[in-house]
SETI-390953 format. One record per residue (C-alpha): x, y, z; residue number from 1. Coordinates in steps of 0.1 Angstrom, whole numbers, plus 5000, padded with zeros to 4 digits. Example, Ala and Ser with C-alpha at 12.3 -4.5 7.8 and 13.67 -1.06 7.14 Angstrom:
BEGIN
xx:5123&yy:4955&zz:5078&n:1
xx:5137&yy:4989&zz:5071&n:2
This chain:
BEGIN
xx:7850&yy:5855&zz:3682&n:1
xx:7879&yy:5852&zz:3705&n:2
xx:7905&yy:5857&zz:3678&n:3
xx:7886&yy:5889&zz:3668&n:4
xx:7885&yy:5904&zz:3702&n:5
xx:7922&yy:5895&zz:3707&n:6
xx:7932&yy:5915&zz:3676&n:7
xx:7911&yy:5945&zz:3688&n:8
xx:7928&yy:5941&zz:3722&n:9
xx:7963&yy:5942&zz:3705&n:10
xx:7952&yy:5971&zz:3681&n:11
xx:7941&yy:5992&zz:3710&n:12
xx:7971&yy:5984&zz:3730&n:13
xx:7993&yy:5991&zz:3698&n:14
xx:7977&yy:6023&zz:3693&n:15
xx:7983&yy:6034&zz:3730&n:16
xx:8017&yy:6020&zz:3730&n:17
xx:8027&yy:6040&zz:3699&n:18
xx:8013&yy:6072&zz:3716&n:19
xx:8030&yy:6065&zz:3748&n:20
xx:8064&yy:6060&zz:3731&n:21
xx:8060&yy:6093&zz:3714&n:22
xx:8052&yy:6107&zz:3748&n:23
xx:8081&yy:6092&zz:3765&n:24
xx:8104&yy:6105&zz:3737&n:25
xx:8091&yy:6140&zz:3743&n:26
xx:8090&yy:6134&zz:3780&n:27
xx:8127&yy:6127&zz:3779&n:28
xx:8134&yy:6157&zz:3759&n:29
xx:8118&yy:6177&zz:3787&n:30
xx:8127&yy:6159&zz:3819&n:31
xx:8164&yy:6153&zz:3812&n:32
xx:8174&yy:6187&zz:3801&n:33
xx:8152&yy:6201&zz:3828&n:34
xx:8170&yy:6181&zz:3855&n:35
xx:8201&yy:6195&zz:3842&n:36
xx:8188&yy:6231&zz:3840&n:37
xx:8174&yy:6228&zz:3875&n:38
xx:8203&yy:6209&zz:3888&n:39
xx:8200&yy:6187&zz:3919&n:40
xx:8181&yy:6211&zz:3943&n:41
xx:8156&yy:6223&zz:3917&n:42
xx:8150&yy:6188&zz:3904&n:43
xx:8143&yy:6177&zz:3939&n:44
xx:8117&yy:6205&zz:3943&n:45
xx:8102&yy:6194&zz:3911&n:46
xx:8099&yy:6159&zz:3918&n:47
xx:8086&yy:6162&zz:3956&n:48
xx:8058&yy:6187&zz:3942&n:49
xx:8047&yy:6160&zz:3920&n:50
xx:8041&yy:6135&zz:3947&n:51
xx:8016&yy:6157&zz:3961&n:52
xx:7999&yy:6162&zz:3926&n:53
xx:8002&yy:6124&zz:3922&n:54
xx:7982&yy:6118&zz:3954&n:55
xx:7952&yy:6142&zz:3944&n:56
xx:7954&yy:6129&zz:3909&n:57
xx:7949&yy:6093&zz:3921&n:58
xx:7920&yy:6101&zz:3944&n:59
xx:7902&yy:6122&zz:3917&n:60
xx:7911&yy:6101&zz:3886&n:61
xx:7928&yy:6066&zz:3893&n:62
xx:7899&yy:6043&zz:3897&n:63
xx:7871&yy:6062&zz:3881&n:64
xx:7885&yy:6061&zz:3843&n:65
xx:7890&yy:6023&zz:3849&n:66
xx:7857&yy:6017&zz:3863&n:67
xx:7841&yy:6039&zz:3834&n:68
xx:7860&yy:6020&zz:3806&n:69
xx:7850&yy:5986&zz:3823&n:70
xx:7812&yy:5996&zz:3826&n:71
xx:7811&yy:6012&zz:3792&n:72
xx:7829&yy:5982&zz:3776&n:73
xx:7804&yy:5957&zz:3793&n:74
xx:7774&yy:5978&zz:3783&n:75
xx:7783&yy:5980&zz:3747&n:76
xx:7792&yy:5945&zz:3744&n:77
xx:7757&yy:5937&zz:3756&n:78
xx:7743&yy:5961&zz:3730&n:79
xx:7732&yy:5988&zz:3756&n:80
xx:7743&yy:6019&zz:3739&n:81
xx:7721&yy:6042&zz:3759&n:82
xx:7733&yy:6028&zz:3790&n:83
xx:7769&yy:6035&zz:3780&n:84
xx:7762&yy:6072&zz:3772&n:85
xx:7744&yy:6074&zz:3806&n:86
xx:7775&yy:6059&zz:3823&n:87
xx:7796&yy:6087&zz:3809&n:88
xx:7773&yy:6115&zz:3818&n:89
xx:7771&yy:6103&zz:3856&n:90
xx:7808&yy:6098&zz:3855&n:91
xx:7817&yy:6133&zz:3841&n:92
xx:7798&yy:6150&zz:3869&n:93
xx:7817&yy:6130&zz:3895&n:94
xx:7851&yy:6136&zz:3878&n:95
xx:7842&yy:6174&zz:3877&n:96
xx:7833&yy:6175&zz:3915&n:97
xx:7864&yy:6155&zz:3925&n:98
xx:7887&yy:6177&zz:3904&n:99
xx:7872&yy:6209&zz:3919&n:100
xx:7878&yy:6197&zz:3954&n:101
xx:7915&yy:6187&zz:3946&n:102
xx:7920&yy:6220&zz:3930&n:103
xx:7909&yy:6238&zz:3961&n:104
xx:7931&yy:6218&zz:3986&n:105
xx:7963&yy:6223&zz:3964&n:106
xx:7957&yy:6259&zz:3956&n:107
xx:7950&yy:6271&zz:3992&n:108
xx:7966&yy:6243&zz:4010&n:109
xx:7999&yy:6246&zz:3992&n:110
xx:8020&yy:6257&zz:4023&n:111
xx:8007&yy:6230&zz:4043&n:112
xx:8019&yy:6203&zz:4018&n:113
xx:8053&yy:6219&zz:4017&n:114
xx:8057&yy:6217&zz:4053&n:115
xx:8046&yy:6182&zz:4053&n:116
xx:8073&yy:6172&zz:4026&n:117
xx:8099&yy:6190&zz:4047&n:118
xx:8109&yy:6212&zz:4018&n:119
xx:8094&yy:6248&zz:4020&n:120
xx:8104&yy:6256&zz:3984&n:121
xx:8078&yy:6232&zz:3970&n:122
xx:8049&yy:6254&zz:3979&n:123
xx:8048&yy:6275&zz:3946&n:124
xx:8052&yy:6244&zz:3924&n:125
xx:8022&yy:6227&zz:3943&n:126
xx:8001&yy:6258&zz:3937&n:127
xx:8011&yy:6259&zz:3899&n:128
xx:7999&yy:6221&zz:3896&n:129
xx:7964&yy:6228&zz:3912&n:130
xx:7946&yy:6238&zz:3877&n:131
xx:7961&yy:6207&zz:3862&n:132
xx:7946&yy:6182&zz:3887&n:133
xx:7912&yy:6197&zz:3879&n:134
xx:7918&yy:6194&zz:3841&n:135
xx:7930&yy:6160&zz:3842&n:136
xx:7899&yy:6150&zz:3862&n:137
xx:7877&yy:6160&zz:3833&n:138
xx:7902&yy:6145&zz:3807&n:139
xx:7899&yy:6112&zz:3824&n:140
xx:7863&yy:6112&zz:3819&n:141
xx:7866&yy:6114&zz:3781&n:142
xx:7896&yy:6091&zz:3781&n:143
xx:7877&yy:6062&zz:3801&n:144
xx:7847&yy:6066&zz:3777&n:145
xx:7867&yy:6064&zz:3746&n:146
xx:7887&yy:6035&zz:3760&n:147
xx:7855&yy:6017&zz:3769&n:148
xx:7843&yy:6020&zz:3733&n:149
xx:7876&yy:6004&zz:3722&n:150
xx:7890&yy:6037&zz:3707&n:151
xx:7925&yy:6042&zz:3721&n:152
xx:7934&yy:6070&zz:3696&n:153
xx:7919&yy:6100&zz:3715&n:154
xx:7938&yy:6092&zz:3746&n:155
xx:7971&yy:6087&zz:3727&n:156
xx:7967&yy:6121&zz:3710&n:157
xx:7956&yy:6141&zz:3741&n:158
xx:7988&yy:6126&zz:3759&n:159
xx:8010&yy:6137&zz:3732&n:160
xx:7995&yy:6174&zz:3733&n:161
xx:8004&yy:6173&zz:3771&n:162
xx:8039&yy:6161&zz:3765&n:163
xx:8047&yy:6188&zz:3738&n:164
xx:8033&yy:6215&zz:3761&n:165
xx:8056&yy:6204&zz:3789&n:166
xx:8085&yy:6203&zz:3766&n:167
xx:8083&yy:6237&zz:3747&n:168
xx:8062&yy:6258&zz:3775&n:169
xx:8075&yy:6242&zz:3807&n:170
xx:8112&yy:6238&zz:3797&n:171
xx:8111&yy:6273&zz:3780&n:172
xx:8097&yy:6289&zz:3812&n:173
xx:8122&yy:6272&zz:3834&n:174
xx:8151&yy:6285&zz:3812&n:175
xx:8137&yy:6319&zz:3809&n:176
xx:8131&yy:6323&zz:3846&n:177
xx:8166&yy:6312&zz:3856&n:178
xx:8180&yy:6338&zz:3832&n:179
xx:8160&yy:6364&zz:3848&n:180
xx:8179&yy:6354&zz:3880&n:181
xx:8150&yy:6337&zz:3896&n:182
xx:8156&yy:6311&zz:3922&n:183
xx:8154&yy:6274&zz:3913&n:184
xx:8119&yy:6271&zz:3933&n:185
xx:8104&yy:6296&zz:3909&n:186
xx:8120&yy:6279&zz:3878&n:187
xx:8106&yy:6245&zz:3891&n:188
xx:8072&yy:6262&zz:3893&n:189
xx:8076&yy:6276&zz:3857&n:190
xx:8083&yy:6242&zz:3845&n:191
xx:8053&yy:6227&zz:3862&n:192
xx:8032&yy:6255&zz:3845&n:193
xx:8038&yy:6238&zz:3813&n:194
xx:8021&yy:6207&zz:3827&n:195
xx:7991&yy:6227&zz:3835&n:196
xx:7989&yy:6243&zz:3801&n:197
xx:7992&yy:6210&zz:3785&n:198
xx:7962&yy:6195&zz:3805&n:199
xx:7940&yy:6226&zz:3796&n:200
xx:7947&yy:6222&zz:3759&n:201
xx:7943&yy:6183&zz:3760&n:202
xx:7910&yy:6188&zz:3776&n:203
xx:7900&yy:6212&zz:3748&n:204
xx:7909&yy:6185&zz:3722&n:205
xx:7892&yy:6158&zz:3740&n:206
xx:7859&yy:6179&zz:3744&n:207
xx:7859&yy:6188&zz:3706&n:208
xx:7868&yy:6150&zz:3697&n:209
xx:7838&yy:6138&zz:3717&n:210
xx:7813&yy:6161&zz:3702&n:211
xx:7826&yy:6157&zz:3666&n:212
xx:7822&yy:6120&zz:3667&n:213
xx:7791&yy:6116&zz:3690&n:214
xx:7762&yy:6100&zz:3673&n:215
xx:7728&yy:6090&zz:3684&n:216
xx:7726&yy:6055&zz:3702&n:217
xx:7713&yy:6028&zz:3678&n:218
xx:7697&yy:6008&zz:3704&n:219
xx:7664&yy:6014&zz:3724&n:220
xx:7676&yy:6000&zz:3757&n:221
xx:7665&yy:6018&zz:3788&n:222
xx:7695&yy:6031&zz:3809&n:223
xx:7697&yy:6027&zz:3847&n:224
xx:7691&yy:6055&zz:3869&n:225
xx:7717&yy:6079&zz:3880&n:226
xx:7718&yy:6066&zz:3915&n:227
xx:7723&yy:6029&zz:3903&n:228
xx:7750&yy:6038&zz:3880&n:229
xx:7768&yy:6060&zz:3906&n:230
xx:7766&yy:6030&zz:3930&n:231
xx:7781&yy:6005&zz:3905&n:232
xx:7807&yy:6031&zz:3895&n:233
xx:7820&yy:6037&zz:3930&n:234
xx:7818&yy:5999&zz:3937&n:235
xx:7844&yy:5995&zz:3910&n:236
xx:7863&yy:6027&zz:3916&n:237
xx:7868&yy:6031&zz:3953&n:238
xx:7891&yy:6000&zz:3957&n:239
xx:7910&yy:6007&zz:3925&n:240
xx:7913&yy:6044&zz:3936&n:241
xx:7925&yy:6033&zz:3971&n:242
xx:7949&yy:6009&zz:3955&n:243
xx:7964&yy:6036&zz:3930&n:244
xx:7963&yy:6063&zz:3958&n:245
xx:7982&yy:6042&zz:3980&n:246
xx:8010&yy:6040&zz:3957&n:247
xx:8011&yy:6079&zz:3954&n:248
xx:8004&yy:6083&zz:3991&n:249
xx:8031&yy:6058&zz:4002&n:250
xx:8057&yy:6076&zz:3978&n:251
xx:8049&yy:6110&zz:3992&n:252
xx:8052&yy:6097&zz:4030&n:253
xx:8084&yy:6080&zz:4020&n:254
xx:8097&yy:6113&zz:4003&n:255
xx:8090&yy:6131&zz:4037&n:256
xx:8107&yy:6105&zz:4057&n:257
xx:8137&yy:6104&zz:4035&n:258
xx:8142&yy:6142&zz:4038&n:259
xx:8134&yy:6142&zz:4075&n:260
xx:8161&yy:6115&zz:4082&n:261
xx:8188&yy:6131&zz:4057&n:262
xx:8182&yy:6165&zz:4077&n:263
xx:8177&yy:6153&zz:4112&n:264
xx:8198&yy:6122&zz:4115&n:265
xx:8225&yy:6130&zz:4091&n:266
xx:8225&yy:6166&zz:4094&n:267
xx:8222&yy:6176&zz:4058&n:268
xx:8208&yy:6211&zz:4051&n:269
xx:8175&yy:6214&zz:4033&n:270
xx:8193&yy:6224&zz:4001&n:271
xx:8219&yy:6195&zz:4003&n:272
xx:8190&yy:6171&zz:4012&n:273
xx:8168&yy:6182&zz:3982&n:274
xx:8201&yy:6177&zz:3961&n:275
xx:8205&yy:6142&zz:3972&n:276
xx:8168&yy:6137&zz:3965&n:277
xx:8172&yy:6154&zz:3930&n:278
xx:8197&yy:6128&zz:3921&n:279
xx:8173&yy:6099&zz:3933&n:280
xx:8146&yy:6118&zz:3913&n:281
xx:8169&yy:6117&zz:3881&n:282
xx:8173&yy:6081&zz:3883&n:283
xx:8136&yy:6077&zz:3890&n:284
xx:8128&yy:6094&zz:3857&n:285
xx:8145&yy:6065&zz:3840&n:286
xx:8132&yy:6039&zz:3863&n:287
xx:8096&yy:6049&zz:3854&n:288
xx:8101&yy:6044&zz:3816&n:289
xx:8094&yy:6006&zz:3817&n:290
xx:8063&yy:6009&zz:3837&n:291
xx:8050&yy:6038&zz:3818&n:292
xx:8050&yy:6018&zz:3785&n:293
xx:8028&yy:5993&zz:3804&n:294
xx:8001&yy:6018&zz:3806&n:295
xx:7989&yy:6009&zz:3770&n:296
xx:7987&yy:5974&zz:3778&n:297
xx:7969&yy:5978&zz:3813&n:298
xx:7944&yy:6001&zz:3799&n:299
xx:7935&yy:5977&zz:3771&n:300
xx:7933&yy:5947&zz:3794&n:301
xx:7905&yy:5957&zz:3818&n:302
xx:7879&yy:5966&zz:3789&n:303
xx:7887&yy:5939&zz:3766&n:304
xx:7890&yy:5912&zz:3793&n:305
xx:7858&yy:5924&zz:3810&n:306
xx:7839&yy:5923&zz:3777&n:307
xx:7850&yy:5886&zz:3773&n:308
xx:7839&yy:5877&zz:3810&n:309
xx:7807&yy:5894&zz:3803&n:310
xx:7800&yy:5872&zz:3773&n:311
xx:7812&yy:5841&zz:3791&n:312
xx:7839&yy:5838&zz:3763&n:313
xx:7864&yy:5815&zz:3785&n:314
xx:7888&yy:5810&zz:3757&n:315
xx:7890&yy:5848&zz:3749&n:316
xx:7897&yy:5857&zz:3785&n:317
xx:7925&yy:5830&zz:3788&n:318
xx:7940&yy:5843&zz:3756&n:319
xx:7941&yy:5880&zz:3768&n:320
xx:7955&yy:5871&zz:3803&n:321
xx:7983&yy:5848&zz:3789&n:322
xx:7991&yy:5875&zz:3762&n:323
xx:7990&yy:5902&zz:3785&n:324
xx:8016&yy:5886&zz:3808&n:325
xx:8038&yy:5874&zz:3779&n:326
xx:8040&yy:5909&zz:3763&n:327
xx:8048&yy:5924&zz:3796&n:328
xx:8077&yy:5900&zz:3801&n:329
xx:8090&yy:5905&zz:3767&n:330
xx:8091&yy:5944&zz:3769&n:331
xx:8097&yy:5949&zz:3807&n:332
xx:8125&yy:5924&zz:3813&n:333
xx:8150&yy:5936&zz:3787&n:334
xx:8143&yy:5974&zz:3797&n:335
xx:8147&yy:5967&zz:3835&n:336
xx:8179&yy:5946&zz:3831&n:337
xx:8193&yy:5972&zz:3804&n:338
xx:8189&yy:5999&zz:3831&n:339
xx:8208&yy:5977&zz:3855&n:340
xx:8235&yy:5969&zz:3831&n:341
xx:8243&yy:6003&zz:3818&n:342
xx:8231&yy:6025&zz:3850&n:343
xx:8262&yy:6044&zz:3856&n:344
xx:8273&yy:6052&zz:3819&n:345
xx:8235&yy:6062&zz:3813&n:346
xx:8233&yy:6085&zz:3843&n:347
xx:8268&yy:6101&zz:3834&n:348
xx:8257&yy:6106&zz:3796&n:349
xx:8221&yy:6119&zz:3805&n:350
xx:8230&yy:6139&zz:3836&n:351
xx:8264&yy:6153&zz:3834&n:352
xx:8260&yy:6178&zz:3862&n:353
xx:8252&yy:6151&zz:3886&n:354
xx:8274&yy:6123&zz:3904&n:355
xx:8272&yy:6095&zz:3879&n:356
xx:8285&yy:6068&zz:3905&n:357
xx:8258&yy:6078&zz:3929&n:358
xx:8231&yy:6080&zz:3904&n:359
xx:8243&yy:6049&zz:3886&n:360
xx:8241&yy:6030&zz:3918&n:361
xx:8207&yy:6041&zz:3926&n:362
xx:8195&yy:6033&zz:3889&n:363
xx:8209&yy:5999&zz:3890&n:364
xx:8186&yy:5988&zz:3919&n:365
xx:8157&yy:6008&zz:3903&n:366
xx:8162&yy:5989&zz:3871&n:367
xx:8156&yy:5955&zz:3886&n:368
xx:8126&yy:5970&zz:3908&n:369
xx:8109&yy:5981&zz:3875&n:370
xx:8105&yy:5946&zz:3864&n:371
xx:8083&yy:5939&zz:3894&n:372
xx:8065&yy:5971&zz:3890&n:373
xx:8054&yy:5960&zz:3856&n:374
xx:8044&yy:5926&zz:3867&n:375
xx:8024&yy:5944&zz:3895&n:376
xx:8007&yy:5967&zz:3871&n:377
xx:7995&yy:5940&zz:3846&n:378
xx:7984&yy:5916&zz:3873&n:379
xx:7964&yy:5945&zz:3889&n:380
xx:7946&yy:5950&zz:3857&n:381
xx:7937&yy:5911&zz:3855&n:382
xx:7924&yy:5912&zz:3891&n:383
xx:7902&yy:5941&zz:3887&n:384
xx:7887&yy:5930&zz:3854&n:385
xx:7877&yy:5897&zz:3874&n:386
xx:7861&yy:5918&zz:3901&n:387
xx:7887&yy:5913&zz:3926&n:388
xx:7894&yy:5949&zz:3933&n:389
xx:7904&yy:5947&zz:3969&n:390
xx:7932&yy:5924&zz:3965&n:391
xx:7957&yy:5949&zz:3950&n:392
xx:7948&yy:5974&zz:3980&n:393
xx:7959&yy:5947&zz:4006&n:394
xx:7991&yy:5939&zz:3985&n:395
xx:8001&yy:5973&zz:3981&n:396
xx:7996&yy:5982&zz:4017&n:397
xx:8016&yy:5952&zz:4027&n:398
xx:8045&yy:5963&zz:4004&n:399
xx:8041&yy:6000&zz:4014&n:400
xx:8045&yy:5994&zz:4049&n:401
xx:8077&yy:5974&zz:4042&n:402
xx:8090&yy:6003&zz:4018&n:403
xx:8084&yy:6029&zz:4044&n:404
xx:8099&yy:6010&zz:4073&n:405
xx:8131&yy:5999&zz:4052&n:406
xx:8137&yy:6034&zz:4040&n:407
xx:8132&yy:6051&zz:4073&n:408
xx:8156&yy:6025&zz:4090&n:409
xx:8182&yy:6025&zz:4061&n:410
xx:8185&yy:6060&zz:4050&n:411
xx:8195&yy:6070&zz:4087&n:412
xx:8224&yy:6047&zz:4084&n:413
xx:8253&yy:6068&zz:4074&n:414
xx:8272&yy:6044&zz:4051&n:415
xx:8237&yy:6036&zz:4033&n:416
xx:8221&yy:6069&zz:4032&n:417
xx:8201&yy:6078&zz:4001&n:418
xx:8206&yy:6042&zz:3987&n:419
xx:8182&yy:6030&zz:4013&n:420
xx:8154&yy:6046&zz:3990&n:421
xx:8158&yy:6022&zz:3960&n:422
xx:8163&yy:5992&zz:3983&n:423
xx:8131&yy:5999&zz:4000&n:424
xx:8114&yy:6003&zz:3964&n:425
xx:8128&yy:5970&zz:3952&n:426
xx:8116&yy:5950&zz:3982&n:427
xx:8081&yy:5966&zz:3982&n:428
xx:8074&yy:5959&zz:3945&n:429
xx:8089&yy:5924&zz:3945&n:430
xx:8067&yy:5915&zz:3975&n:431
xx:8035&yy:5930&zz:3958&n:432
xx:8043&yy:5914&zz:3925&n:433
xx:8047&yy:5879&zz:3940&n:434
xx:8015&yy:5883&zz:3960&n:435
xx:7995&yy:5895&zz:3930&n:436
xx:8006&yy:5866&zz:3909&n:437
xx:7995&yy:5842&zz:3937&n:438
xx:7960&yy:5858&zz:3938&n:439
xx:7957&yy:5858&zz:3900&n:440
xx:7964&yy:5819&zz:3899&n:441
xx:7938&yy:5817&zz:3926&n:442
xx:7912&yy:5838&zz:3907&n:443
xx:7912&yy:5829&zz:3870&n:444
xx:7897&yy:5799&zz:3855&n:445
xx:7926&yy:5788&zz:3834&n:446
xx:7958&yy:5793&zz:3857&n:447
xx:7986&yy:5809&zz:3838&n:448
xx:8018&yy:5789&zz:3836&n:449
xx:8042&yy:5816&zz:3850&n:450
xx:8072&yy:5795&zz:3843&n:451
xx:8064&yy:5791&zz:3807&n:452
xx:8055&yy:5829&zz:3802&n:453
xx:8085&yy:5844&zz:3822&n:454
xx:8114&yy:5820&zz:3822&n:455
xx:8125&yy:5825&zz:3786&n:456
xx:8121&yy:5863&zz:3784&n:457
xx:8141&yy:5866&zz:3818&n:458
xx:8168&yy:5843&zz:3806&n:459
xx:8171&yy:5862&zz:3773&n:460
xx:8173&yy:5895&zz:3794&n:461
xx:8200&yy:5883&zz:3817&n:462
xx:8223&yy:5871&zz:3788&n:463
xx:8215&yy:5905&zz:3770&n:464
xx:8224&yy:5925&zz:3801&n:465
xx:8256&yy:5906&zz:3807&n:466
xx:8268&yy:5912&zz:3771&n:467
xx:8258&yy:5950&zz:3772&n:468
xx:8278&yy:5955&zz:3805&n:469
xx:8307&yy:5935&zz:3792&n:470
xx:8307&yy:5955&zz:3758&n:471
xx:8307&yy:5989&zz:3777&n:472
xx:8333&yy:5978&zz:3800&n:473
xx:8356&yy:5966&zz:3771&n:474
xx:8348&yy:6000&zz:3750&n:475
xx:8354&yy:6022&zz:3780&n:476
xx:8388&yy:6006&zz:3788&n:477
xx:8399&yy:6012&zz:3752&n:478
xx:8381&yy:6046&zz:3744&n:479
xx:8381&yy:6063&zz:3778&n:480
xx:8349&yy:6077&zz:3796&n:481
xx:8348&yy:6111&zz:3780&n:482
xx:8316&yy:6128&zz:3767&n:483
xx:8317&yy:6115&zz:3729&n:484
xx:8335&yy:6082&zz:3741&n:485
xx:8308&yy:6076&zz:3767&n:486
xx:8281&yy:6082&zz:3740&n:487
xx:8296&yy:6060&zz:3716&n:488
xx:8301&yy:6031&zz:3742&n:489
xx:8264&yy:6034&zz:3754&n:490
xx:8253&yy:6035&zz:3718&n:491
xx:8273&yy:6005&zz:3706&n:492
xx:8263&yy:5985&zz:3739&n:493
xx:8228&yy:5992&zz:3734&n:494
xx:8228&yy:5981&zz:3698&n:495
xx:8245&yy:5951&zz:3708&n:496
xx:8220&yy:5944&zz:3735&n:497
xx:8190&yy:5947&zz:3712&n:498
xx:8205&yy:5924&zz:3686&n:499
xx:8213&yy:5898&zz:3713&n:500
xx:8179&yy:5899&zz:3728&n:501
xx:8161&yy:5898&zz:3693&n:502
xx:8182&yy:5866&zz:3684&n:503
xx:8176&yy:5850&zz:3717&n:504
xx:8138&yy:5856&zz:3714&n:505
xx:8138&yy:5838&zz:3681&n:506
xx:8163&yy:5811&zz:3693&n:507
xx:8145&yy:5803&zz:3725&n:508
xx:8111&yy:5805&zz:3707&n:509
xx:8096&yy:5831&zz:3731&n:510
xx:8072&yy:5841&zz:3705&n:511
xx:8053&yy:5814&zz:3688&n:512
xx:8034&yy:5813&zz:3655&n:513
xx:8001&yy:5814&zz:3673&n:514
xx:8012&yy:5846&zz:3692&n:515
xx:8022&yy:5863&zz:3658&n:516
xx:7989&yy:5853&zz:3642&n:517
xx:7972&yy:5877&zz:3666&n:518
xx:7993&yy:5906&zz:3657&n:519
xx:7989&yy:5928&zz:3626&n:520
xx:8010&yy:5913&zz:3598&n:521
xx:8019&yy:5885&zz:3621&n:522
xx:8021&yy:5859&zz:3595&n:523
xx:8046&yy:5880&zz:3576&n:524
xx:8066&yy:5887&zz:3605&n:525
xx:8068&yy:5850&zz:3613&n:526
xx:8079&yy:5842&zz:3576&n:527
xx:8106&yy:5869&zz:3579&n:528
xx:8118&yy:5853&zz:3613&n:529
xx:8114&yy:5818&zz:3602&n:530
xx:8091&yy:5811&zz:3632&n:531
xx:8070&yy:5778&zz:3627&n:532
């Protein structure tokens, strides 16, 4: 039974991972050209507007989809299909209400939020995002229900629809508005309109998919009343929402303080401060890639681990916990160290209109920070599945206070300047990740062996990063750092990094035969790699 569930867990994670990889490729084709089209000031406006959107998105959607998928998964694992359907209906009404309130706040309060961000040009973009926060609220109800049923495909397809609209509509509108002679604030709002249209079309797809595949429940269980379901839903959702909202809220407050310090203490103009923040935002686009790929894993962990715990399947629960940490280390560590190793050439290659030395130094710190973010995300999911929903609130609050205090102090120091922002981010998430791992070891019945899970992937990632950095330095000294030479240098260095990491994973036996047996075609992969 445990093995069957484990295969389902990896199958669901694989579907979401494939979808997210496609989404991130499309997202890169959107965000990287957009950052160059809008340039530093416009990119700063775009990123700051997103912080306000993220706060409302977290309030209306962060905890509820997780709680919904957890409750639906538990109900279905116990054969209560009518209960699962009733949970969805109650949840949707709540999602709808919160989305409508969030829409109203962003639509009519856009000027207030722009003043809060110390950037008056964000007002139009905040209003353009208001319909999106309502649509995503409704979307999250359908996604949470599908994930609770163990079906990750609708979520992946709807995310791809969103990404394609951002790329074609958002980027197209930004370019068109700039050609008309509009300001960067109007162009940023045009780009954000693509996000809103994407959420509308995604919602249409999810509604159609739900009604096409809906079938009458095959069980005669009596579902709980609306009040009881709502109380249970909020019991799970409120702490998760507080935890997720805290990340968005801290980032928003931090953005305000960074802009304020740049303008008041270092005497930058609003446009120049926005330009610096735009460079930081460009680095953040790349920093977010590793953690965004963890969404597939974190979304799969909670329903499958919750189902195992509901069945009192101790072996199944242990397998999901250990595998989730191991896969996180295998994926996140090399991505984060790769960003550190090739930070400056990547920034110079992808953002030629930006200061690559400045962007590279910011990305180097953020790359290391991304390791801890991924560990934090997966440990949050493990804790939440075990019912320890308030722990992540406490740890994130501690990390957030550290981040805001450090950034406020460091950015005001002239020779540190905008570099204080990634330093605060690194310190924050390293603290949160370590605290989370401590609480996981105190919570789960079978304590994970962190040294066994993390040491080998980290060692392989460090060796890989040193090889990539050395290879690029050697190629740059021979070929120079021009456009094509830089592209060739980064491409060769990344190819070498992948080869080195793959070889080390096999040589150090990071993946065992037992791990591969849980994956589709795992036995064939094991024979190909000669893993015994």
